[in-house]
Steps between C-alpha positions, in 0.01 A plus 500: 500500500419479130846354433443235767173380343642510148792288625252249641311488172821458295637230734811690610715379787499803731128537576439125523795452738350770720164320506669169583706661776189658650327160497796343681497779759124474553532124544769543767292760686200266481717225650617713794168657604340331804136606465324351196530128438387524135786741424745257656341214307556662159837656577706210363304496174540876452874480571539203266310673218716809542819294493404300192381819333835666573687206345287513186512880473879500524501366144296791363680767293647805671326839500575727206 
């Protein structure tokens, strides 16, 4: 856990890719749920932020 947070602080690819992937997954789940309209409303934005974040993070340096 400490390595994960230090990787976030040092802008390393691995932890940030995980965060971006989780955002993409959360956005897709928000899109498919049929109960809360506000979750559906923000699902595209969450998925888009995760996707753009993944593209940007892919240029970060590898973990040591």
